[in-house]
C-alpha positions as CSV (number, residue, x, y, z in Angstrom):
1,Q,23.3,-2.4,-6.4
2,D,20.7,-4.3,-4.4
3,G,20.9,-5.4,-0.7
4,I,19.5,-8.8,-1.7
5,D,19.0,-9.8,-5.2
6,I,17.1,-13.2,-6.0
7,A,17.0,-14.1,-9.6
8,G,15.5,-17.3,-11.0
9,S,15.5,-19.0,-7.6
10,N,12.2,-20.0,-5.8
11,G,11.0,-20.7,-2.4
12,N,13.5,-18.6,-0.4
13,T,12.7,-16.7,3.0
14,I,14.2,-13.3,3.9
15,A,13.5,-12.6,7.6
16,G,14.9,-10.6,10.5
17,N,17.3,-8.3,8.5
18,W,17.9,-4.5,8.5
19,I,18.5,-3.5,4.7
20,G,19.5,0.0,4.1
21,L,19.9,1.0,7.8
22,N,23.1,1.5,9.9
23,A,23.9,-0.9,12.7
24,A,21.9,1.1,15.3
25,G,18.8,0.9,13.2
26,T,18.4,4.7,13.4
27,G,20.2,6.1,10.3
28,A,20.5,5.6,6.5
29,A,23.1,3.3,4.9
30,G,21.2,2.6,1.7
31,N,21.7,0.3,-1.3
32,Q,20.2,0.8,-4.7
33,Q,17.1,-1.5,-4.2
34,G,16.7,-3.2,-0.9
35,I,15.3,-6.4,-2.0
36,N,15.0,-7.4,-5.7
37,L,13.1,-10.5,-6.9
38,W,13.4,-11.2,-10.6
39,N,11.8,-14.3,-12.3
40,S,11.5,-15.5,-8.8
41,N,8.4,-17.4,-7.3
42,N,6.9,-18.4,-3.8
43,N,9.4,-16.2,-1.8
44,I,8.6,-15.0,1.8
45,I,9.9,-11.6,2.8
46,G,9.2,-11.1,6.6
47,G,6.9,-13.1,8.7
48,S,4.3,-12.8,11.4
49,T,6.5,-12.0,14.4
50,A,8.8,-9.2,15.4
51,A,11.8,-11.5,15.0
52,D,10.8,-12.2,11.4
53,R,10.5,-8.5,10.6
54,N,12.8,-7.0,8.0
55,V,13.4,-3.2,8.1
56,I,14.0,-2.0,4.6
57,S,14.6,1.6,4.4
58,A,16.8,4.5,3.0
59,N,17.4,2.8,-0.4
60,T,18.0,4.9,-3.5
61,G,15.4,2.8,-5.5
62,P,12.4,0.8,-4.2
63,G,12.5,-0.9,-0.8
64,I,11.3,-4.1,-2.4
65,S,11.0,-4.8,-6.3
66,I,9.2,-7.7,-7.7
67,N,9.7,-7.9,-11.5
68,T,9.9,-10.4,-14.4
69,D,10.7,-10.7,-18.1
70,N,9.5,-14.2,-18.5
71,G,5.9,-14.1,-16.8
72,T,7.0,-15.6,-13.6
73,S,7.7,-13.8,-10.2
74,T,4.3,-15.0,-8.8
75,G,3.3,-16.1,-5.3
76,N,5.6,-14.0,-3.4
77,Q,4.4,-12.8,0.0
78,I,5.5,-9.5,1.8
79,R,4.6,-9.8,5.4
80,G,5.2,-8.0,8.7
81,N,7.9,-5.5,7.6
82,Y,8.8,-2.0,8.2
83,I,9.5,-0.4,4.9
84,G,10.6,3.2,4.9
85,T,11.1,3.7,8.8
86,D,13.7,3.3,11.3
87,S,13.9,0.0,13.4
88,T,11.3,1.2,15.8
89,G,8.8,2.0,13.0
90,M,8.1,5.5,14.5
91,A,10.4,7.7,12.4
92,A,10.7,7.9,8.6
93,L,13.9,6.8,6.8
94,G,12.3,6.6,3.5
95,N,13.3,4.8,0.4
96,A,13.6,7.2,-2.6
97,N,11.3,5.4,-4.9
98,Q,8.4,3.0,-4.0
99,G,8.4,1.2,-0.8
100,V,7.1,-1.7,-2.7
101,Y,7.1,-1.9,-6.6
102,I,5.5,-4.8,-8.3
103,N,5.3,-5.5,-11.9
104,A,4.4,-9.2,-12.0
105,A,1.1,-11.0,-11.3
106,N,-0.3,-12.7,-8.3
107,N,1.6,-11.6,-5.3
108,V,0.6,-10.5,-1.8
109,I,1.5,-7.4,0.3
110,G,0.4,-8.0,3.7
111,G,-2.4,-10.5,4.4
112,T,-5.5,-11.5,6.5
113,V,-3.5,-13.1,9.4
114,S,-2.4,-11.2,12.5
115,G,1.1,-9.9,12.0
116,Y,1.1,-10.1,8.3
117,G,0.6,-6.3,7.7
118,N,3.4,-4.1,6.8
119,V,4.2,-0.5,7.6
120,I,5.1,1.2,4.3
121,S,5.8,4.9,4.9
122,G,8.2,7.7,4.2
123,T,8.8,7.2,0.5
124,L,10.6,10.3,-0.8
125,N,9.5,10.5,-4.5
126,W,6.7,7.9,-5.4
127,A,3.9,6.0,-3.9
128,G,4.2,3.7,-0.8
129,I,2.9,0.9,-3.2
130,G,3.3,1.0,-6.9
131,L,1.5,-1.7,-9.0
132,N,2.6,-1.5,-12.6
133,T,0.7,-2.7,-15.6
134,N,1.8,-6.4,-15.2
135,A,0.9,-6.5,-11.6
136,S,-2.5,-8.1,-11.8
137,G,-4.0,-10.2,-9.1
138,T,-2.2,-8.6,-6.3
139,L,-3.7,-8.5,-2.8
140,V,-2.9,-5.5,-0.6
141,A,-4.3,-6.2,2.9
142,G,-3.7,-5.4,6.5
143,N,-1.1,-2.7,6.0
144,L,-0.4,0.8,7.5
145,I,0.5,3.1,4.5
146,G,1.8,6.5,5.3
147,L,1.6,6.1,9.1
148,N,3.8,5.0,11.9
149,A,3.8,1.5,13.4
150,T,1.1,2.4,15.8
151,G,-1.2,3.9,13.3
152,T,-1.5,7.2,15.1
153,A,0.7,9.7,13.4
154,A,1.7,10.4,9.8
155,L,5.0,9.3,8.1
156,G,3.6,10.1,4.7
157,N,4.7,8.8,1.2
158,N,5.3,11.8,-1.0
159,G,3.9,10.2,-4.0
160,G,0.6,9.0,-2.3
161,G,-0.3,5.8,-0.7
162,I,-0.9,3.2,-3.5
163,T,-0.8,3.8,-7.3
164,V,-2.5,1.0,-9.4
165,L,-1.9,0.8,-13.1
166,S,-3.1,-2.7,-13.6
167,A,-6.1,-4.9,-13.5
168,N,-8.0,-7.2,-11.1
169,N,-6.2,-6.1,-7.8
170,T,-7.8,-6.3,-4.5
171,I,-7.1,-3.5,-1.9
172,G,-8.5,-4.5,1.6
173,G,-11.2,-7.0,2.4
174,T,-14.1,-7.9,4.6
175,T,-12.4,-8.4,8.0
176,S,-10.6,-6.0,10.2
177,L,-7.3,-8.0,9.5
178,A,-7.6,-7.2,6.0
179,R,-8.2,-3.4,6.4
180,N,-5.6,-1.1,5.2
181,V,-5.2,2.3,6.8
182,I,-3.9,4.7,4.1
183,S,-3.3,8.1,5.5
184,G,-1.0,11.0,6.0
185,N,0.3,10.8,2.5
186,N,1.1,13.9,0.4
187,S,-0.7,12.9,-2.7
188,A,-3.9,10.7,-3.3
189,G,-4.5,7.9,-0.8
190,I,-5.1,5.4,-3.7
191,R,-4.8,6.3,-7.4
192,I,-6.2,4.0,-10.0
193,D,-5.0,5.2,-13.3
194,G,-5.0,4.3,-17.1
195,A,-6.9,2.2,-19.4
196,A,-5.2,-1.0,-18.1
197,A,-6.6,-0.4,-14.5
198,T,-9.8,-2.1,-14.7
199,G,-11.6,-4.6,-12.4
200,N,-9.9,-3.5,-9.2
201,V,-11.8,-3.8,-5.8
202,V,-11.2,-1.4,-2.9
203,T,-13.1,-2.5,0.2
204,G,-12.9,-2.3,4.0
205,N,-10.2,0.4,4.2
206,Y,-9.8,3.5,6.2
207,I,-8.4,6.3,4.0
208,G,-7.5,9.5,5.6
209,T,-8.0,8.4,9.2
210,N,-6.1,7.0,12.1
211,I,-6.0,3.2,12.8
212,N,-9.3,3.4,14.6
213,G,-11.3,5.6,12.1
214,T,-11.9,8.2,14.7
215,A,-9.8,11.2,13.7
216,D,-8.0,12.7,10.8
217,V,-4.2,12.0,10.5
218,N,-2.3,15.2,9.3
219,G,0.6,14.7,6.9
220,T,3.7,16.7,7.1
221,A,2.4,19.1,4.3
222,Q,-1.3,18.5,4.4
223,V,-4.0,16.0,5.2
224,D,-3.8,13.3,2.4
225,G,-2.8,16.0,-0.1
226,L,-5.2,15.2,-2.8
227,S,-8.2,13.1,-2.9
228,G,-8.9,10.0,-0.9
229,V,-9.5,7.8,-4.0
230,V,-8.7,9.0,-7.6
231,M,-9.7,7.1,-10.8
232,S,-8.3,8.8,-14.0
233,N,-7.2,8.5,-17.6
234,G,-9.5,5.6,-18.5
235,A,-9.5,3.6,-15.3
236,S,-12.9,1.8,-15.7
237,N,-15.1,-0.8,-14.1
238,N,-13.5,-0.6,-10.7
239,R,-15.5,-0.9,-7.5
240,I,-14.9,1.2,-4.4
241,G,-17.1,-0.2,-1.6
242,T,-20.0,-2.6,-1.7
243,N,-19.9,-6.1,-2.9
244,A,-20.5,-7.1,-6.6
245,D,-24.1,-8.1,-6.1
246,G,-25.0,-4.4,-5.1
247,S,-25.8,-4.9,-1.5
248,N,-24.6,-2.5,1.1
249,D,-22.4,-4.9,3.1
250,A,-20.9,-2.9,6.0
251,A,-17.8,-5.2,6.1
252,E,-16.9,-3.8,2.7
253,R,-17.4,-0.2,3.5
254,N,-14.5,2.1,3.2
255,I,-14.2,5.1,5.4
256,I,-12.9,8.0,3.2
257,S,-12.6,11.0,5.3
258,G,-10.1,13.9,6.4
259,N,-8.7,14.4,2.9
260,N,-7.7,17.7,1.5
261,W,-9.6,17.6,-1.7
262,F,-12.4,15.1,-2.6
263,G,-13.3,11.9,-1.0
264,V,-13.6,10.1,-4.3
265,E,-12.7,11.7,-7.6
266,M,-13.2,10.4,-11.2
267,I,-11.4,12.3,-14.0
268,G,-11.7,12.2,-17.7
269,A,-14.4,11.2,-20.3
270,S,-13.0,7.6,-20.7
271,T,-13.0,6.9,-16.9
272,T,-16.4,5.1,-16.9
273,G,-18.2,2.2,-15.3
274,N,-16.8,2.6,-11.8
275,V,-19.0,1.9,-9.0
276,V,-18.8,3.8,-5.6
277,Q,-21.3,2.4,-3.1
278,G,-21.9,1.8,0.6
279,N,-19.0,3.9,1.9
280,Y,-18.8,6.5,4.6
281,I,-17.3,9.5,2.9
282,G,-16.5,12.5,5.3
283,T,-17.4,10.9,8.6
284,D,-15.7,8.8,11.3
285,V,-16.2,5.1,11.5
286,T,-19.7,5.5,13.1
287,G,-21.0,7.6,10.4
288,L,-22.1,10.2,12.9
289,V,-19.2,12.5,13.3
290,A,-17.6,14.7,10.6
291,L,-14.1,14.3,9.6
């Protein structure tokens, strides 16, 4: 079953392990799930240094799963890991399902401190990050999603970068450390989907570019195979870009460029009340060069 399973136990730290790899760190030796937290609060997976880093790859389910049946599994932090790569972070060893799957409230993937961002890439069947309907209040910040550890080449997730099915999650932020770079995936960069997906905020990210926002990143099949950001099937009142008071704050600008279909796509009559404002769509980080 799982490489590490923590159920009903709180405040644990998992750091410095290879989970699902062989002893050389170059090949697959997968579990079912790499790490499974069940009804478990305030755990730390990884850390801010290379010594703290877990490499969690080649498992037949998610790399990391956080779930609950009693309303707990909150306050967990996933920091500084390589998820879906080899031990160097430069080659894909994808988990079969999501790199990170969360179905519980108020957890953090990455963070706004140097070293807290994860590499989440190479997923075979689903998105790099999957936030299910109970995953409200999740912060996703500072991660490379669909890229190698240097942010320069694609190790795409076949189901897209991030799928959000829940409410009031934050993807990105107003500082460079909070920025996610979501590129090279073979489906949408971010998909916000369903009537439960409301009140989500996407700010300050690079979606479809390299880590510097200066060039496209080509996936194995195509450049971000669908649109940069998709809202569909009743996803409503989400915000892509500028802050809630309506001002065009450059720190909250997303760069949404180099994608194979649309920059931002809204689908369905019930997908209403979404705001897309203050972004650069189809340019580099300067707004002056076409991507």
